[in-house]
Backbone as CSV, one residue per row, in Angstrom:
resi,resn,N_x,N_y,N_z,CA_x,CA_y,CA_z,C_x,C_y,C_z
1,MET,-15.308,-20.036,-6.618,-15.339,-18.667,-7.147,-14.451,-17.754,-6.297
2,SER,-13.797,-16.803,-6.949,-12.955,-15.846,-6.246,-13.482,-14.434,-6.464
3,TYR,-13.029,-13.520,-5.601,-13.533,-12.147,-5.632,-12.392,-11.157,-5.587
4,PHE,-12.676,-9.959,-6.098,-11.707,-8.876,-6.150,-12.307,-7.664,-5.420
5,ILE,-11.614,-7.210,-4.370,-12.060,-6.079,-3.549,-10.994,-4.994,-3.600
6,SER,-11.417,-3.742,-3.660,-10.455,-2.649,-3.573,-10.846,-1.701,-2.449
7,PHE,-9.839,-1.031,-1.906,-10.038,0.013,-0.899,-9.577,1.333,-1.490
8,GLU,-10.422,2.344,-1.373,-10.118,3.654,-1.914,-10.368,4.732,-0.869
9,GLY,-9.804,5.900,-1.114,-9.991,7.030,-0.217,-8.798,7.956,-0.259
10,GLY,-8.958,9.132,0.308,-7.882,10.104,0.339,-6.807,9.745,1.347
11,GLU,-5.880,10.661,1.528,-4.761,10.424,2.437,-5.234,10.412,3.893
12,GLY,-4.732,9.445,4.660,-5.024,9.381,6.083,-6.378,8.821,6.450
13,THR,-7.049,8.167,5.513,-8.398,7.663,5.794,-8.410,6.301,6.482
14,GLY,-7.255,5.674,6.631,-7.194,4.405,7.357,-7.340,3.173,6.503
15,LYS,-7.054,3.266,5.214,-7.181,2.109,4.329,-6.295,0.951,4.770
16,SER,-5.033,1.258,5.063,-4.087,0.198,5.440,-4.535,-0.521,6.702
17,THR,-5.044,0.229,7.680,-5.531,-0.370,8.931,-6.687,-1.310,8.652
18,GLN,-7.639,-0.867,7.847,-8.815,-1.690,7.558,-8.474,-2.909,6.719
19,ILE,-7.520,-2.769,5.840,-7.101,-3.917,5.032,-6.484,-4.999,5.918
20,LYS,-5.666,-4.589,6.879,-5.050,-5.562,7.788,-6.110,-6.311,8.600
21,ILE,-7.089,-5.579,9.100,-8.151,-6.210,9.887,-8.948,-7.181,9.027
22,LEU,-9.304,-6.743,7.818,-10.098,-7.594,6.932,-9.307,-8.816,6.476
23,GLU,-8.027,-8.637,6.216,-7.177,-9.765,5.806,-7.199,-10.867,6.861
24,GLN,-7.093,-10.484,8.121,-7.117,-11.474,9.202,-8.448,-12.209,9.255
25,LYS,-9.535,-11.473,9.081,-10.867,-12.092,9.128,-11.064,-13.062,7.963
26,ILE,-10.622,-12.653,6.784,-10.783,-13.524,5.606,-9.946,-14.788,5.757
27,ASN,-8.724,-14.649,6.237,-7.857,-15.820,6.399,-8.343,-16.758,7.501
28,SER,-9.250,-16.257,8.344,-9.870,-17.117,9.366,-11.166,-17.736,8.853
29,SER,-11.529,-17.403,7.626,-12.751,-17.947,7.025,-12.388,-19.086,6.081
30,ASN,-13.323,-19.432,5.215,-13.056,-20.499,4.251,-12.488,-19.947,2.935
31,TYR,-12.071,-18.694,2.963,-11.408,-18.075,1.815,-9.963,-17.750,2.168
32,LYS,-9.123,-17.689,1.140,-7.745,-17.247,1.303,-7.653,-15.804,0.818
33,CYS,-6.898,-14.984,1.546,-6.788,-13.572,1.206,-5.429,-13.267,0.573
34,LEU,-5.459,-12.459,-0.480,-4.240,-11.969,-1.124,-4.315,-10.450,-1.175
35,VAL,-3.393,-9.776,-0.490,-3.367,-8.317,-0.470,-2.337,-7.823,-1.485
36,ILE,-2.765,-6.888,-2.315,-1.873,-6.294,-3.304,-1.874,-4.779,-3.128
37,GLN,-0.803,-4.149,-3.587,-0.648,-2.702,-3.425,-0.455,-2.047,-4.784
38,GLU,-1.043,-0.860,-4.926,-0.896,-0.106,-6.166,-0.283,1.255,-5.913
39,PRO,0.752,1.617,-6.687,1.546,0.704,-7.508,2.464,-0.122,-6.614
40,GLY,2.754,-1.309,-7.045,3.593,-2.190,-6.243,3.314,-3.636,-6.568
41,THR,3.678,-4.535,-5.655,3.435,-5.986,-5.716,4.336,-6.681,-6.734
42,THR,4.362,-6.200,-7.982,5.258,-6.774,-8.981,6.594,-6.033,-8.953
43,LYS,7.595,-6.593,-9.604,8.906,-5.930,-9.660,8.797,-4.578,-10.354
44,LEU,8.106,-4.555,-11.480,7.925,-3.288,-12.190,7.131,-2.309,-11.337
45,GLY,6.075,-2.793,-10.689,5.247,-1.933,-9.858,6.027,-1.289,-8.727
46,ASN,6.897,-2.062,-8.078,7.705,-1.519,-6.984,8.707,-0.482,-7.482
47,ASN,9.302,-0.747,-8.646,10.238,0.220,-9.217,9.533,1.525,-9.574
48,LEU,8.350,1.396,-10.147,7.596,2.595,-10.527,7.068,3.326,-9.300
49,ARG,6.756,2.582,-8.238,6.308,3.220,-7.002,7.385,4.149,-6.445
50,ASN,8.617,3.664,-6.450,9.721,4.482,-5.964,9.883,5.753,-6.796
51,LEU,9.661,5.621,-8.091,9.778,6.774,-8.982,8.613,7.740,-8.807
52,LEU,7.412,7.206,-8.720,6.210,8.038,-8.710,5.981,8.763,-7.391
53,LYS,6.412,8.168,-6.288,6.071,8.738,-4.993,7.217,9.438,-4.271
54,LYS,8.395,9.404,-4.860,9.510,10.059,-4.168,9.439,11.574,-4.372
55,GLU,10.065,12.288,-3.449,10.143,13.747,-3.568,11.085,14.118,-4.706
56,THR,10.703,15.123,-5.479,11.554,15.597,-6.562,11.515,17.122,-6.604
57,THR,12.522,17.688,-7.222,12.487,19.131,-7.461,11.538,19.410,-8.615
58,ILE,11.174,20.656,-8.784,10.271,21.020,-9.887,10.895,20.661,-11.228
59,ASP,12.184,20.882,-11.358,12.860,20.588,-12.628,12.883,19.097,-12.940
60,ASP,12.926,18.264,-11.901,13.013,16.815,-12.098,11.650,16.121,-12.102
61,SER,10.602,16.830,-11.781,9.281,16.207,-11.695,8.777,15.822,-13.078
62,ILE,7.970,14.761,-13.124,7.435,14.304,-14.402,6.104,15.001,-14.680
63,THR,5.685,14.991,-15.934,4.419,15.619,-16.290,3.264,14.797,-15.746
64,TYR,2.103,15.414,-15.634,0.933,14.710,-15.107,0.514,13.569,-16.034
65,LEU,0.650,13.758,-17.336,0.304,12.686,-18.271,1.268,11.517,-18.119
66,SER,2.553,11.814,-17.947,3.530,10.741,-17.724,3.213,9.996,-16.441
67,GLU,2.808,10.738,-15.418,2.419,10.126,-14.147,1.265,9.152,-14.361
68,LEU,0.255,9.584,-15.103,-0.894,8.723,-15.414,-0.451,7.446,-16.133
69,LEU,0.406,7.594,-17.119,0.834,6.442,-17.913,1.684,5.475,-17.096
70,LEU,2.512,6.001,-16.190,3.347,5.128,-15.368,2.503,4.345,-14.356
71,PHE,1.531,5.014,-13.731,0.613,4.296,-12.848,-0.101,3.188,-13.621
72,SER,-0.495,3.495,-14.836,-1.238,2.534,-15.646,-0.363,1.372,-16.091
73,ALA,0.919,1.645,-16.349,1.846,0.562,-16.700,2.000,-0.406,-15.535
74,ALA,2.127,0.134,-14.332,2.218,-0.712,-13.141,0.952,-1.542,-12.977
75,ARG,-0.189,-0.924,-13.245,-1.466,-1.629,-13.097,-1.603,-2.754,-14.121
76,SER,-1.215,-2.483,-15.357,-1.294,-3.508,-16.395,-0.476,-4.735,-16.015
77,GLU,0.719,-4.507,-15.490,1.580,-5.606,-15.035,0.915,-6.377,-13.899
78,LEU,0.305,-5.644,-12.980,-0.356,-6.262,-11.829,-1.552,-7.103,-12.256
79,VAL,-2.339,-6.579,-13.166,-3.516,-7.302,-13.652,-3.102,-8.609,-14.329
80,THR,-2.110,-8.506,-15.201,-1.692,-9.673,-15.990,-1.011,-10.746,-15.141
81,LYS,-0.137,-10.328,-14.241,0.693,-11.292,-13.510,0.131,-11.729,-12.165
82,VAL,-0.789,-10.929,-11.585,-1.268,-11.266,-10.245,-2.787,-11.403,-10.180
83,ILE,-3.514,-10.392,-10.632,-4.966,-10.401,-10.441,-5.636,-11.491,-11.272
84,LYS,-5.382,-11.516,-12.563,-6.022,-12.524,-13.421,-5.737,-13.958,-12.963
85,PRO,-4.473,-14.333,-12.735,-4.196,-15.717,-12.315,-4.894,-16.111,-11.025
86,ASN,-4.999,-15.183,-10.080,-5.606,-15.519,-8.793,-7.132,-15.517,-8.852
87,LEU,-7.717,-14.749,-9.759,-9.168,-14.807,-9.935,-9.596,-16.126,-10.564
88,ASP,-8.657,-16.787,-11.236,-8.953,-18.100,-11.822,-8.913,-19.224,-10.796
89,LYS,-8.393,-18.926,-9.605,-8.339,-19.920,-8.539,-9.678,-19.958,-7.803
90,ASP,-9.828,-20.931,-6.919,-11.065,-21.061,-6.153,-10.879,-20.524,-4.736
91,LYS,-11.889,-19.799,-4.263,-11.937,-19.325,-2.880,-10.768,-18.400,-2.513
92,VAL,-10.478,-17.457,-3.389,-9.476,-16.437,-3.112,-10.163,-15.079,-3.133
93,ILE,-9.844,-14.245,-2.162,-10.327,-12.862,-2.163,-9.108,-11.952,-2.266
94,ILE,-9.021,-11.239,-3.368,-7.932,-10.296,-3.592,-8.351,-8.939,-3.031
95,ILE,-7.486,-8.361,-2.219,-7.735,-7.011,-1.702,-6.672,-6.085,-2.269
96,ALA,-7.111,-5.065,-2.995,-6.190,-4.087,-3.566,-6.191,-2.810,-2.743
97,ASP,-5.009,-2.419,-2.298,-4.828,-1.125,-1.635,-4.667,-0.095,-2.743
98,ARG,-5.784,0.447,-3.181,-5.942,1.338,-4.326,-5.983,0.545,-5.627
99,TYR,-6.756,1.082,-6.563,-6.834,0.485,-7.901,-7.228,1.598,-8.868
100,VAL,-8.029,1.284,-9.823,-8.299,2.208,-10.922,-9.023,3.484,-10.488
101,ASP,-9.845,3.417,-9.451,-10.553,4.620,-9.004,-9.585,5.684,-8.494
102,SER,-8.458,5.258,-7.944,-7.450,6.226,-7.500,-6.929,7.045,-8.667
103,THR,-6.733,6.393,-9.810,-6.239,7.108,-10.982,-7.252,8.146,-11.445
104,THR,-8.518,7.755,-11.474,-9.551,8.714,-11.873,-9.620,9.887,-10.899
105,ALA,-9.576,9.573,-9.595,-9.696,10.625,-8.584,-8.458,11.513,-8.525
106,TYR,-7.273,10.903,-8.514,-6.043,11.674,-8.339,-5.561,12.328,-9.637
107,GLN,-5.459,11.537,-10.701,-4.961,12.116,-11.943,-6.063,12.837,-12.734
108,GLY,-7.287,12.292,-12.704,-8.384,12.935,-13.416,-8.874,14.193,-12.731
109,PHE,-9.343,14.044,-11.490,-9.888,15.191,-10.769,-8.793,16.017,-10.088
110,GLY,-7.863,15.352,-9.402,-6.821,16.082,-8.696,-5.884,16.823,-9.625
111,ARG,-5.376,16.122,-10.659,-4.448,16.731,-11.610,-5.164,17.461,-12.750
112,LYS,-6.465,17.274,-12.847,-7.297,17.918,-13.880,-6.975,17.461,-15.292
113,LEU,-6.587,16.175,-15.441,-6.419,15.614,-16.772,-7.781,15.320,-17.386
114,GLU,-7.824,15.222,-18.688,-9.087,14.977,-19.389,-9.671,13.632,-18.955
115,LEU,-10.894,13.661,-18.429,-11.477,12.446,-17.851,-11.712,11.353,-18.892
116,SER,-12.076,11.717,-20.102,-12.292,10.700,-21.144,-10.977,10.007,-21.486
117,GLN,-9.894,10.756,-21.443,-8.561,10.199,-21.695,-8.163,9.255,-20.563
118,VAL,-8.422,9.666,-19.331,-8.125,8.827,-18.169,-8.923,7.530,-18.235
119,GLU,-10.199,7.626,-18.579,-11.051,6.434,-18.656,-10.543,5.458,-19.709
120,LEU,-10.151,5.974,-20.869,-9.633,5.114,-21.937,-8.382,4.377,-21.492
121,ILE,-7.450,5.100,-20.882,-6.210,4.483,-20.420,-6.484,3.481,-19.304
122,ASN,-7.422,3.809,-18.412,-7.798,2.870,-17.347,-8.323,1.563,-17.918
123,ASN,-9.173,1.667,-18.926,-9.766,0.463,-19.523,-8.711,-0.408,-20.205
124,ILE,-7.745,0.241,-20.852,-6.666,-0.508,-21.500,-5.804,-1.203,-20.452
125,ALA,-5.428,-0.479,-19.406,-4.526,-1.021,-18.384,-5.151,-2.168,-17.603
126,THR,-6.446,-2.084,-17.338,-7.118,-3.115,-16.542,-7.616,-4.288,-17.358
127,GLY,-7.665,-4.118,-18.693,-8.299,-5.157,-19.496,-9.763,-5.308,-19.109
128,MET,-10.350,-4.211,-18.602,-11.748,-4.161,-18.157,-12.011,-5.047,-16.942
129,ILE,-10.967,-5.351,-16.184,-11.147,-6.075,-14.924,-11.292,-5.060,-13.804
130,TYR,-12.491,-4.980,-13.246,-12.781,-4.043,-12.176,-13.170,-4.818,-10.920
131,PRO,-13.014,-4.219,-9.746,-13.352,-4.927,-8.503,-14.833,-5.310,-8.435
132,ASP,-15.098,-6.396,-7.729,-16.487,-6.769,-7.439,-17.070,-5.827,-6.393
133,ILE,-16.235,-5.429,-5.449,-16.644,-4.536,-4.359,-15.534,-3.532,-4.119
134,THR,-15.909,-2.276,-3.931,-14.945,-1.243,-3.556,-15.434,-0.555,-2.285
135,PHE,-14.583,-0.513,-1.283,-14.892,0.215,-0.057,-14.228,1.587,-0.150
136,LEU,-15.050,2.619,-0.180,-14.566,3.993,-0.238,-14.614,4.591,1.161
137,LEU,-13.447,4.819,1.741,-13.365,5.450,3.050,-13.367,6.957,2.829
138,ASP,-14.518,7.546,3.061,-14.731,8.954,2.740,-14.384,9.846,3.925
139,SER,-13.752,10.987,3.633,-13.326,11.874,4.710,-13.267,13.316,4.236
140,ASP,-13.285,14.205,5.201,-12.984,15.612,4.960,-11.466,15.749,5.014
141,PRO,-10.812,16.177,3.926,-9.346,16.271,3.939,-8.787,17.134,5.056
142,GLU,-9.515,18.158,5.448,-9.044,19.018,6.535,-8.937,18.229,7.845
143,ILE,-9.927,17.358,8.089,-9.921,16.551,9.316,-8.874,15.448,9.232
144,MET,-8.777,14.801,8.075,-7.839,13.693,7.927,-6.387,14.153,7.998
145,SER,-6.143,15.427,7.701,-4.767,15.922,7.755,-4.191,15.835,9.162
146,LYS,-5.071,15.769,10.161,-4.613,15.666,11.543,-4.028,14.291,11.852
147,ARG,-4.322,13.298,10.985,-3.764,11.956,11.176,-2.353,11.842,10.618
148,ILE,-1.951,12.848,9.849,-0.653,12.795,9.198,0.441,13.161,10.193
149,THR,1.548,12.452,10.132,2.636,12.625,11.096,3.485,13.836,10.761
150,PRO,3.691,14.746,11.714,4.568,15.882,11.438,6.034,15.467,11.492
151,ILE,6.800,15.877,10.490,8.234,15.607,10.478,8.963,16.852,9.999
152,LYS,10.240,16.948,10.356,11.024,18.084,9.921,11.338,17.970,8.437
153,ASN,11.127,19.038,7.706,11.442,19.033,6.284,12.788,19.687,6.006
154,SER,13.529,19.971,7.039,14.830,20.617,6.856,15.725,20.269,8.034
155,SER,17.019,20.300,7.811,17.965,20.055,8.897,18.109,21.290,9.778
156,ASP,17.590,22.399,9.315,17.647,23.642,10.071,16.621,23.591,11.196
157,LYS,17.091,23.634,12.428,16.186,23.523,13.575,15.231,24.702,13.670
158,ASN,15.579,25.798,13.010,14.723,26.981,13.064,13.629,26.961,11.999
159,THR,13.690,25.971,11.112,12.673,25.856,10.065,11.460,25.125,10.608
160,PRO,10.262,25.688,10.471,9.062,25.024,10.987,8.846,23.674,10.322
161,SER,8.237,22.764,11.069,7.905,21.457,10.507,6.756,21.587,9.528
162,LYS,6.809,20.807,8.471,5.650,20.645,7.590,4.980,19.339,7.967
163,THR,3.744,19.189,7.603,2.999,17.994,7.983,2.928,17.017,6.813
164,PHE,3.400,15.804,7.032,3.406,14.769,6.015,2.986,13.442,6.640
165,ARG,2.721,12.472,5.776,2.530,11.107,6.259,3.380,10.187,5.402
166,ASN,4.373,9.564,6.010,5.243,8.661,5.269,4.556,7.343,4.976
167,ASP,4.801,6.791,3.795,4.356,5.431,3.559,5.494,4.495,3.968
168,LYS,5.373,3.206,3.669,6.346,2.228,4.161,7.762,2.502,3.665
169,LYS,7.881,3.154,2.514,9.192,3.419,1.956,9.655,4.846,2.244
170,GLY,8.892,5.573,3.081,9.312,6.906,3.457,8.980,7.981,2.450
171,THR,8.163,7.663,1.448,7.836,8.640,0.423,6.574,9.405,0.794
172,ARG,6.430,10.605,0.243,5.297,11.424,0.642,4.890,12.442,-0.422
173,LYS,4.995,12.083,-1.681,4.741,13.018,-2.767,3.328,13.581,-2.748
174,PHE,2.318,12.731,-2.718,0.939,13.204,-2.807,0.486,13.895,-1.525
175,GLU,1.068,13.507,-0.401,0.710,14.145,0.857,1.095,15.623,0.877
176,GLU,2.045,15.999,0.033,2.509,17.379,0.009,1.608,18.306,-0.799
177,GLU,0.668,17.724,-1.540,-0.200,18.563,-2.366,-1.074,19.471,-1.491
178,PRO,-1.437,20.641,-1.987,-2.267,21.564,-1.204,-3.663,21.011,-0.961
179,ILE,-4.360,21.595,0.001,-5.672,21.089,0.390,-6.663,21.133,-0.762
180,ASP,-6.526,22.101,-1.669,-7.429,22.167,-2.824,-7.329,20.906,-3.675
181,PHE,-6.117,20.387,-3.810,-5.916,19.146,-4.554,-6.678,18.003,-3.891
182,HIS,-6.547,17.872,-2.591,-7.202,16.783,-1.876,-8.725,16.936,-1.866
183,ASN,-9.207,18.178,-1.873,-10.650,18.390,-1.989,-11.156,17.949,-3.360
184,ARG,-10.378,18.210,-4.403,-10.769,17.756,-5.747,-10.765,16.231,-5.822
185,VAL,-9.789,15.604,-5.168,-9.738,14.138,-5.135,-10.998,13.584,-4.477
186,ARG,-11.394,14.180,-3.368,-12.605,13.716,-2.688,-13.835,13.871,-3.583
187,ILE,-13.955,15.019,-4.239,-15.063,15.235,-5.178,-15.043,14.165,-6.263
188,GLY,-13.829,13.833,-6.733,-13.694,12.798,-7.750,-14.231,11.465,-7.282
189,TYR,-13.867,11.076,-6.067,-14.358,9.805,-5.528,-15.881,9.799,-5.416
190,LEU,-16.456,10.897,-5.001,-17.916,10.956,-4.854,-18.611,10.909,-6.218
191,GLU,-17.962,11.451,-7.250,-18.518,11.356,-8.606,-18.425,9.918,-9.114
192,ILE,-17.338,9.246,-8.804,-17.194,7.830,-9.182,-18.268,6.999,-8.491
193,LEU,-18.540,7.310,-7.223,-19.592,6.618,-6.473,-20.942,6.762,-7.162
194,LYS,-21.247,7.951,-7.638,-22.520,8.183,-8.328,-22.633,7.317,-9.581
195,ALA,-21.501,7.130,-10.256,-21.500,6.356,-11.502,-21.506,4.848,-11.254
196,SER,-21.058,4.406,-10.082,-20.972,2.970,-9.791,-21.528,2.656,-8.406
197,PRO,-22.800,2.965,-8.155,-23.353,2.777,-6.799,-23.487,1.320,-6.385
198,ASN,-23.559,0.407,-7.333,-23.693,-1.013,-6.986,-22.359,-1.644,-6.602
199,ARG,-21.283,-1.055,-7.081,-19.947,-1.600,-6.772,-19.337,-0.952,-5.536
200,ILE,-19.543,0.337,-5.378,-18.838,1.090,-4.350,-19.694,1.272,-3.102
201,ILE,-19.097,0.973,-1.961,-19.744,1.149,-0.660,-19.003,2.254,0.083
202,LYS,-19.683,3.361,0.315,-19.052,4.490,1.009,-19.191,4.323,2.513
203,ILE,-18.084,4.551,3.213,-18.062,4.446,4.670,-17.421,5.708,5.242
204,ASN,-18.046,6.250,6.249,-17.525,7.444,6.914,-16.225,7.096,7.644
205,ALA,-15.120,7.651,7.186,-13.809,7.308,7.745,-13.526,7.996,9.072
206,HIS,-14.426,8.865,9.531,-14.210,9.573,10.790,-14.626,8.734,12.003
207,GLN,-15.218,7.572,11.763,-15.695,6.728,12.855,-14.548,5.930,13.486
208,ASP,-14.857,5.303,14.628,-13.907,4.411,15.288,-13.502,3.289,14.339
209,LYS,-12.226,2.921,14.347,-11.730,1.941,13.379,-12.401,0.580,13.510
210,TYR,-12.812,0.208,14.718,-13.460,-1.093,14.892,-14.897,-1.058,14.382
211,LYS,-15.540,0.095,14.503,-16.883,0.238,13.936,-16.810,0.155,12.411
212,ILE,-15.795,0.797,11.845,-15.599,0.729,10.397,-15.339,-0.711,9.967
213,ALA,-14.495,-1.410,10.713,-14.176,-2.802,10.385,-15.430,-3.677,10.408
214,ASN,-16.311,-3.452,11.366,-17.557,-4.223,11.445,-18.473,-3.908,10.270
215,LEU,-18.535,-2.646,9.875,-19.351,-2.260,8.725,-18.834,-2.936,7.454
216,ILE,-17.528,-2.958,7.304,-16.924,-3.603,6.135,-17.232,-5.097,6.128
217,TRP,-17.057,-5.749,7.266,-17.290,-7.193,7.343,-18.762,-7.535,7.098
218,ASN,-19.659,-6.743,7.645,-21.092,-6.988,7.440,-21.477,-6.830,5.972
219,ASN,-20.930,-5.818,5.331,-21.215,-5.612,3.913,-20.620,-6.728,3.059
220,LEU,-19.446,-7.206,3.456,-18.812,-8.289,2.720,-19.640,-9.566,2.826
221,ASN,-20.186,-9.827,3.998,-21.032,-11.010,4.190,-22.291,-10.958,3.329
222,LYS,-22.801,-9.766,3.092,-23.977,-9.634,2.234,-23.640,-9.932,0.776
223,ARG,-22.435,-9.542,0.370,-22.026,-9.736,-1.024,-21.445,-11.125,-1.282
224,ILE,-20.847,-11.710,-0.239,-20.266,-13.060,-0.373,-20.904,-13.939,0.684
225,PRO,-22.101,-14.426,0.452,-22.873,-15.134,1.487,-22.244,-16.430,1.980
226,ASP,-21.338,-17.035,1.195,-20.766,-18.314,1.636,-19.482,-18.133,2.438
227,ILE,-19.098,-16.890,2.718,-17.896,-16.680,3.518,-18.223,-16.993,4.974
228,SER,-17.395,-17.784,5.617,-17.680,-18.169,7.010,-16.383,-18.608,7.696
């Protein structure tokens, strides 16, 4: 049997760090770990990631509905070409760095798109394949903003630095959103938790990273008793 795990949370909550730690632990067990990124992993997903997360001018920016549909297109490709085939294998644990809950939180609550519309599109894109376990790294956006790396947003030395956090490709679109946006995203995640308490495990992201890693591993052992 194989399992599907996702990591969710706002910006700067330490998802990437925890995924790396968990990946090492799983690969040292009797399971094989496959880490996937959303959007990303597939050729289409990587192309759409570059489009969705790069900085744009207001005139060149896409509509929020288009953003939702593009994220969902990347997800559909990922589900069909990567998630489904690997869930059919034995002793594989797939870890997704973001999945469908991000769309609900960011596009539904953050962008204020109609939630029933978001849910319908999510169900179509996933083919109703949802994670067995979701770790929600919960944080106060005001506190997590301190983890974001300050960089110059202008070549003018007299221009104050803005605070951003680059991802692996140097993009920072969502990090630039105002704090109200990130507060709505957090509220969205907590509402999703209320609706799916058996799937989602909330963890305080303000704790030491090794304490968080131990909490994740202990919870995983409870859900997957044969992992060793």
